C-alpha positions as CSV (number, residue, x, y, z in Angstrom):
1,I,46.8,83.5,53.5
2,F,45.1,85.4,56.4
3,L,46.0,82.6,58.9
4,L,49.6,82.6,57.6
5,F,49.8,86.4,58.1
6,L,48.6,86.1,61.7
7,Y,51.0,83.3,62.4
8,S,53.9,85.3,61.0
9,R,52.9,88.3,63.1
10,R,52.8,86.2,66.2
11,K,56.2,84.6,65.4
12,M,57.7,88.1,64.8
13,G,56.2,89.3,68.0
14,F,57.7,86.3,69.9
15,L,61.1,87.0,68.3
16,L,60.8,90.6,69.3
17,F,59.9,89.6,72.8
18,L,63.0,87.3,73.0
19,T,65.2,90.1,71.7
20,V,63.9,92.6,74.3
21,F,64.2,90.0,77.0
22,Q,67.8,89.2,76.1
23,C,68.6,92.9,76.1
24,A,67.1,93.2,79.6
25,I,69.1,90.3,80.8
26,N,72.3,91.8,79.3
27,N,71.5,95.1,81.1
28,V,71.0,93.3,84.4
29,N,74.3,91.4,84.0
30,T,76.0,94.7,83.1
31,Y,74.6,96.3,86.2
32,R,75.6,93.4,88.4
33,V,79.3,93.5,87.3
34,S,79.7,97.2,87.5
35,N,79.4,99.7,90.4
36,P,79.0,97.0,93.1
37,S,79.3,97.8,96.8
38,V,82.7,96.7,98.2
39,V,83.3,95.3,101.6
40,L,87.0,94.8,102.5
41,L,87.6,92.8,105.7
42,I,91.3,93.0,106.9
43,A,92.6,91.1,109.8
44,D,95.8,92.0,111.6
45,D,98.6,89.4,112.0
46,L,96.3,86.5,111.2
47,G,98.0,83.4,110.0
48,I,96.9,81.5,106.9
49,G,96.8,78.4,109.1
50,D,94.3,79.9,111.5
51,L,91.2,79.4,109.3
52,G,89.1,76.3,108.7
53,C,89.0,77.0,105.0
54,Y,92.8,76.7,104.9
55,G,93.0,73.5,106.9
56,N,92.6,74.5,110.6
57,R,90.6,71.9,112.5
58,T,90.6,73.4,116.0
59,L,89.5,77.0,115.6
60,R,85.9,77.7,114.8
61,T,85.6,80.1,111.8
62,P,82.3,79.2,110.2
63,N,81.5,82.7,108.8
64,I,84.9,83.2,107.2
65,D,84.8,79.7,105.9
66,R,81.4,80.6,104.4
67,L,83.1,83.2,102.2
68,A,85.4,80.4,100.8
69,K,82.4,78.1,100.2
70,E,80.4,80.8,98.4
71,G,83.3,82.4,96.6
72,V,86.9,82.0,95.6
73,T,89.9,80.9,97.7
74,L,93.3,82.3,96.7
75,T,95.9,79.8,97.8
76,Q,99.0,81.9,96.9
77,H,97.8,85.3,98.1
78,I,100.8,87.4,99.0
79,A,101.1,90.5,101.2
80,A,103.4,93.2,99.7
81,S,105.2,93.4,103.0
82,P,105.5,91.4,106.2
83,L,104.8,94.5,108.4
84,C,101.6,96.5,109.0
85,T,102.4,100.0,107.7
86,P,104.0,99.2,104.4
87,S,101.6,96.3,103.7
88,R,98.6,98.6,104.3
89,A,100.1,101.3,102.1
90,A,100.5,98.8,99.3
91,F,96.9,97.6,99.8
92,L,95.4,101.0,99.5
93,T,97.5,102.3,96.6
94,G,98.2,99.1,94.5
95,R,101.9,99.9,94.6
96,Y,104.9,98.5,96.3
97,P,105.5,100.5,99.5
98,I,108.9,101.6,98.4
99,R,107.3,103.6,95.6
100,S,105.4,105.7,98.1
101,G,108.2,106.1,100.6
102,M,106.4,103.8,103.1
103,A,109.4,101.4,103.3
104,A,111.8,102.3,106.1
105,F,115.6,102.1,106.0
106,S,115.7,101.5,109.8
107,R,114.9,98.3,111.7
108,V,111.6,99.8,112.8
109,G,109.4,99.6,109.7
110,V,106.1,100.9,111.2
111,F,104.7,104.0,112.8
112,L,104.8,103.6,116.6
113,F,103.5,107.0,117.8
114,S,100.5,109.1,117.2
115,A,102.8,112.1,117.1
116,S,104.9,110.7,114.3
117,S,105.3,113.2,111.5
118,G,105.3,110.6,108.7
119,G,102.4,109.0,106.9
120,L,101.0,108.0,103.5
121,P,101.8,110.9,101.2
122,S,98.9,113.1,100.1
123,E,100.2,112.7,96.5
124,E,99.3,109.0,96.6
125,I,96.0,107.9,95.1
126,T,94.1,105.4,97.1
127,F,91.2,103.3,95.9
128,S,89.0,105.2,98.4
129,K,89.8,108.5,96.6
130,L,88.8,107.1,93.2
131,L,85.6,105.4,94.5
132,K,84.6,108.5,96.3
133,Q,84.9,110.5,93.0
134,R,82.6,107.9,91.5
135,G,79.9,108.7,94.1
136,Y,80.6,105.9,96.5
137,A,80.1,106.5,100.3
138,T,83.4,105.4,101.9
139,A,84.3,104.4,105.4
140,L,87.3,103.0,107.3
141,I,86.5,101.4,110.6
142,G,89.3,100.0,112.8
143,K,93.0,100.3,112.4
144,W,94.7,102.9,110.1
145,H,98.4,102.9,110.9
146,L,99.4,105.2,108.1
147,G,100.0,108.4,110.0
148,M,97.9,111.3,111.1
149,N,99.5,114.8,111.1
150,C,102.4,116.6,109.4
151,E,103.4,120.0,110.9
152,S,100.9,120.4,113.8
153,N,98.7,118.3,116.0
154,N,95.6,119.0,114.0
155,D,96.4,119.4,110.3
156,F,95.4,115.8,109.7
157,C,97.3,115.6,106.5
158,H,97.7,111.8,106.7
159,H,94.4,111.1,108.3
160,P,91.9,108.6,106.6
161,L,89.6,111.5,105.8
162,S,92.4,113.1,103.8
163,H,92.7,109.9,101.7
164,G,89.2,109.5,100.4
165,F,87.2,108.2,103.3
166,D,84.0,110.0,104.3
167,Y,83.9,108.4,107.7
168,F,86.4,107.1,110.1
169,Y,86.0,105.3,113.4
170,G,89.1,103.7,114.9
171,L,92.8,104.0,115.8
172,T,95.2,106.1,113.7
173,V,98.2,104.1,115.0
174,T,98.0,100.5,116.1
175,N,97.1,98.1,118.9
176,L,100.1,97.6,121.2
177,R,100.8,95.8,124.5
178,D,101.4,99.2,126.1
179,C,97.8,100.1,125.4
180,K,96.4,97.4,127.7
181,P,97.4,97.4,131.4
182,G,99.1,94.2,132.5
183,Q,100.2,93.2,129.0
184,G,103.8,94.4,129.3
185,S,105.6,96.9,127.1
186,V,106.8,96.7,123.5
187,F,109.1,99.7,124.1
188,L,110.7,98.5,127.3
189,K,111.6,95.3,125.7
190,G,113.0,97.1,122.7
191,V,115.0,99.8,124.6
192,Q,116.0,97.8,127.6
193,R,119.4,96.8,126.2
194,Y,120.1,100.2,124.9
195,L,119.0,101.9,128.1
196,V,121.3,99.7,130.1
197,I,124.2,100.5,127.8
198,L,123.4,104.3,128.0
199,V,123.3,104.2,131.9
200,Q,126.6,102.3,131.9
201,I,128.3,104.8,129.6
202,L,127.0,107.7,131.7
203,G,128.1,106.0,134.9
204,V,131.6,105.2,133.6
205,T,131.9,108.8,132.4
206,V,131.0,110.3,135.7
207,I,133.3,108.0,137.7
208,S,136.2,108.5,135.3
209,L,135.9,112.3,135.6
210,A,135.7,112.0,139.4
211,V,138.8,109.8,139.5
212,V,141.0,111.9,137.2
213,H,139.9,114.9,139.2
214,Y,140.8,113.3,142.5
215,I,144.3,112.0,141.5
216,G,145.0,115.5,140.1
217,F,145.6,114.3,136.5
218,F,143.6,117.3,135.5
219,K,141.0,119.4,137.1
220,V,137.4,118.7,136.2
221,P,135.0,121.6,136.9
222,F,132.2,120.5,139.2
223,Q,129.9,122.1,136.8
224,A,130.8,119.4,134.2
225,L,130.1,116.6,136.7
226,G,126.8,118.3,137.7
227,F,125.9,118.7,134.0
228,C,126.4,114.9,133.3
229,L,124.3,114.0,136.3
230,L,121.6,116.4,135.3
231,I,121.5,115.0,131.8
232,T,121.2,111.5,133.3
233,F,118.4,112.4,135.6
234,I,116.5,114.3,132.9
235,S,116.8,111.4,130.4
236,L,115.5,109.0,133.0
237,A,112.6,111.4,134.0
238,V,111.6,111.8,130.3
239,L,111.5,108.0,129.8
240,I,109.5,107.4,133.0
241,F,107.1,110.1,132.0
242,F,106.7,108.6,128.6
243,F,106.0,105.1,129.7
244,Y,103.7,106.3,132.5
245,H,101.6,108.4,130.2
246,F,101.9,106.2,127.0
247,R,98.3,104.9,127.1
248,H,96.9,108.4,127.3
249,L,99.2,109.9,124.6
250,N,99.1,107.1,122.1
251,C,96.1,104.8,122.6
252,F,92.9,106.6,121.7
253,L,89.8,106.0,119.7
254,M,88.7,108.6,117.1
255,R,85.5,109.4,115.2
256,D,86.5,111.4,112.1
257,H,88.8,114.1,113.5
258,K,87.6,113.9,117.1
259,I,89.0,111.8,119.9
260,I,86.1,110.1,121.6
261,Q,87.9,107.8,124.0
262,Q,91.3,108.4,125.6
263,P,92.9,106.2,126.7
264,L,91.4,103.4,124.6
265,S,89.2,100.8,126.4
266,Y,89.2,97.2,125.1
267,E,85.8,96.5,126.7
268,N,83.5,95.3,123.9
269,L,85.7,97.0,121.3
270,T,85.1,94.5,118.6
271,Q,81.3,94.8,119.1
272,R,81.6,98.6,118.8
273,L,83.6,98.4,115.6
274,T,81.1,95.9,114.2
275,T,78.2,98.1,115.2
276,E,79.7,101.0,113.4
277,A,80.2,98.9,110.3
278,V,76.7,97.6,110.3
279,R,75.2,101.1,110.8
280,F,77.3,102.4,107.9
281,I,75.9,99.7,105.6
282,E,72.3,100.4,106.8
283,R,72.8,104.2,106.1
284,N,74.1,103.6,102.6
285,H,72.5,100.4,101.4
286,D,70.5,102.0,98.6
287,A,73.6,103.2,96.7
288,P,77.2,101.8,96.1
289,F,79.5,102.1,99.1
290,L,83.0,101.1,100.1
291,L,83.5,99.7,103.6
292,V,87.0,98.8,104.9
293,L,86.6,97.0,108.2
294,S,90.2,96.8,109.5
295,Y,90.2,94.6,112.6
296,L,92.5,95.0,115.6
297,H,92.4,91.2,116.0
298,V,94.7,89.4,116.3
299,H,97.6,91.9,116.9
300,T,98.8,92.1,120.5
301,A,97.6,93.2,123.0
302,L,95.1,90.4,122.6
303,Y,91.6,90.9,123.9
304,A,88.2,89.2,123.6
305,S,84.8,90.2,124.8
306,E,83.4,88.3,127.8
307,I,81.0,86.2,125.7
308,F,84.0,84.8,123.7
309,R,86.7,84.7,126.5
310,G,87.8,81.2,127.4
311,K,85.6,79.6,124.8
312,S,88.3,78.5,122.2
313,R,90.9,75.7,122.4
314,H,93.8,78.1,121.8
315,G,93.6,80.5,124.7
316,L,93.1,84.2,124.3
317,Y,94.4,84.1,120.7
318,G,91.8,81.6,119.7
319,D,89.1,83.6,121.5
320,A,90.1,86.7,119.5
321,V,90.0,84.8,116.2
322,E,86.5,83.4,116.9
323,E,85.2,86.8,117.9
324,M,86.5,88.2,114.7
325,D,84.7,85.4,112.8
326,W,81.5,86.4,114.7
327,S,82.0,90.0,113.4
328,V,82.4,88.8,109.8
329,G,79.1,86.9,110.3
330,Q,77.3,90.1,111.4
331,I,78.6,91.9,108.3
332,L,77.4,89.1,106.0
333,G,74.1,89.1,107.8
334,V,73.3,92.8,107.2
335,L,74.3,92.4,103.6
336,E,71.7,89.6,103.4
337,D,69.1,91.6,105.3
338,Y,69.2,94.4,102.7
339,N,69.4,92.1,99.7
340,L,73.0,93.3,98.9
341,N,74.6,89.9,98.4
342,N,74.4,89.9,94.6
343,R,75.5,93.6,94.5
344,S,78.5,93.4,96.8
345,L,82.0,92.2,96.4
346,V,83.4,90.9,99.8
347,Y,87.1,90.4,100.4
348,F,88.8,88.9,103.4
349,S,92.5,88.9,104.1
350,S,95.3,89.7,106.6
351,D,97.9,92.4,106.3
352,Q,100.7,89.8,106.9
353,G,101.3,86.4,108.5
354,A,101.0,85.5,112.1
355,H,103.5,86.8,114.7
356,I,104.5,83.3,115.8
357,E,107.1,84.4,118.4
358,E,104.5,86.3,120.5
359,I,104.4,85.1,124.1
360,S,102.5,86.9,126.9
361,S,104.0,88.0,130.2
362,S,102.4,84.9,131.7
363,G,103.9,82.6,129.1
364,E,100.8,82.0,127.0
365,V,101.3,81.8,123.2
366,H,99.8,84.9,121.7
367,G,100.9,84.2,118.1
368,G,99.0,82.2,115.4
369,C,99.6,79.5,112.9
370,N,101.1,79.9,109.4
371,G,100.3,76.3,108.4
372,I,103.1,74.5,106.7
373,Y,105.0,77.7,105.9
374,K,108.2,78.8,107.6
375,G,108.6,82.1,109.4
376,G,106.1,84.7,110.3
377,K,105.4,88.4,110.7
378,S,108.4,90.7,109.9
379,T,110.2,88.0,107.8
380,N,110.0,87.3,104.1
381,W,109.8,83.6,104.6
382,E,106.5,82.3,103.2
383,G,104.8,82.3,106.6
384,G,105.3,86.1,106.8
385,I,103.8,87.1,103.5
386,R,101.4,84.3,102.4
387,V,98.0,85.3,103.7
388,P,94.3,84.3,103.4
389,G,92.6,85.6,100.3
390,L,88.8,85.1,100.0
391,L,86.5,86.8,97.6
392,R,82.7,86.4,97.3
393,W,80.3,87.9,94.8
394,P,77.3,85.6,94.2
395,G,76.2,85.3,90.5
396,V,79.5,86.9,89.3
397,I,82.2,84.8,90.9
398,Q,81.7,81.0,90.8
399,A,81.4,79.5,94.3
400,G,83.8,77.0,95.7
401,T,86.6,77.9,93.4
402,Y,90.3,77.6,94.2
403,I,93.0,79.6,92.4
404,D,96.6,78.5,92.8
405,D,98.3,81.2,90.8
406,P,100.2,84.0,92.6
407,T,98.1,87.0,93.6
408,S,98.8,90.1,95.7
409,N,97.0,92.3,98.2
410,M,97.9,95.1,95.8
411,D,95.5,93.5,93.2
412,I,92.5,94.8,95.1
413,F,93.2,98.4,94.0
414,P,92.8,97.9,90.2
415,T,90.1,95.3,90.7
416,I,87.7,97.5,92.6
417,V,88.7,100.7,90.7
418,K,87.7,99.2,87.4
419,L,84.5,97.7,88.8
420,A,83.5,101.2,90.0
421,G,84.0,102.6,86.5
422,A,87.0,104.8,87.6
423,Q,90.2,105.3,85.6
424,L,93.4,103.9,86.8
425,P,96.1,106.6,87.4
426,Y,98.2,107.1,84.3
427,D,101.0,109.1,85.9
428,R,102.4,106.3,88.1
429,I,103.2,102.6,88.0
430,I,100.4,100.4,89.5
431,D,101.9,97.1,90.6
432,G,98.5,95.4,91.3
433,R,96.6,93.5,88.5
434,D,92.9,93.3,87.9
435,L,91.6,90.0,89.5
436,M,88.3,89.8,87.8
437,P,89.4,87.9,84.6
438,L,91.0,85.3,86.9
439,L,88.1,85.2,89.4
440,Q,85.6,84.6,86.6
441,G,87.6,82.0,84.8
442,K,88.2,84.1,81.7
443,V,91.9,83.5,82.0
444,I,93.7,80.7,83.8
445,R,97.0,82.4,84.6
446,S,97.8,85.3,86.9
447,K,99.2,88.4,85.3
448,H,102.0,88.4,87.9
449,E,105.1,86.9,86.3
450,F,107.2,88.4,89.1
451,L,106.4,89.5,92.7
452,F,109.1,91.3,94.6
453,H,109.4,90.8,98.3
454,Y,110.8,93.7,100.4
455,C,111.8,93.8,104.0
456,N,111.5,97.5,104.7
457,A,113.3,99.1,101.8
458,Y,115.5,96.1,101.0
459,L,114.7,93.5,98.4
460,N,114.9,90.1,99.9
461,A,113.5,87.8,97.2
462,V,111.7,87.6,93.9
463,R,108.9,85.1,93.1
464,W,109.0,84.0,89.5
465,H,105.9,82.5,87.8
466,P,107.1,81.6,84.3
467,G,104.6,82.0,81.6
468,N,105.6,78.8,79.8
469,S,105.5,76.6,82.9
470,K,102.8,74.6,84.7
């Protein structure tokens, strides 16, 4: 009886140990799938056909391909817009850009000037605001392109620091050919035709007034002729001043609210952005953080550091892609150094498809590849909106998985907000859908039955994914 008593005690103890051990495992798993650090890597104008993991065989992108190998590849990942400003607004808010007023009615659908008065409205709720409220350290490094000021040159109402980011290092507008000497001008190409027409109209007006005055049809005051000439000269002088000083006025690098380089220098710029990102991770590795590394690559003006220049098989564009891949490798390396892999969700994508029509002033192709898909940036053909979508979270997301259901860059908003334990806004429509059930295989279908495709404020197409169809 005594031996049976001891045996039962040991058995109960073993069962108790198993119970405690299982609870501990459950607690570990709960910790691992909540409050992770989040690293969002966003390329600019990168085509889905530019990466090895999507079929490219001539560009070297081993670090980005590693994300695919160690995580999930989304094959139908769709940008909410084929242009930078509205696409990025949708990404940050989880809402179609037309809901936030970030969809233009004019042909120019993006912010072009640092002095533009528009921007992402302060009433909009970004994932950075919600994660900051949950105690996350938050940083945006690189391109913003969602406005800066409202009424004055220093109210910073649209600045990243006003939208939930603790730290900002980068450009408030965008990377343009006009920012880099010798790369031509976006504005001259755009206004050249209108400028010629304007000069012609003014010339015809002045000559007509002079003729009718000379033949005596009616007398034209010389003041009127002088006024027309004055307007012409002033207009030309303003344009010349604008183009001559554009780099200084519009192309500058900021840290938080302070301009630290004006005009912007492209020398080792990607290394500088990467260093800032690495240092942010090092400063905040012991607590959850949100890092958005928004690359200038591969928007024109193209650039590459000396160590990458001339090394790819696709000219300066290929050099820029491979330098960006190096940067991704540095970020993955620092996560590994601080044992953050299993506690970090990493996402890589592009704000829209490649700008396939881009040709340099010397005739070199400066646009990328959208694979088999027609069209590119600024169009709602598939090449303009289908973008890379890679997510990695070891131990939580199964490695080497492909998901063929439609997903959107707006889905990142509800996904990371829920992982951080924050509440989704209840006073507005959120168009994104939580990706975690799909990523973990708990469901096999995307929650998007419909995705709407806007070009600026105009609906171009609707993607329908019927629930009763394979």
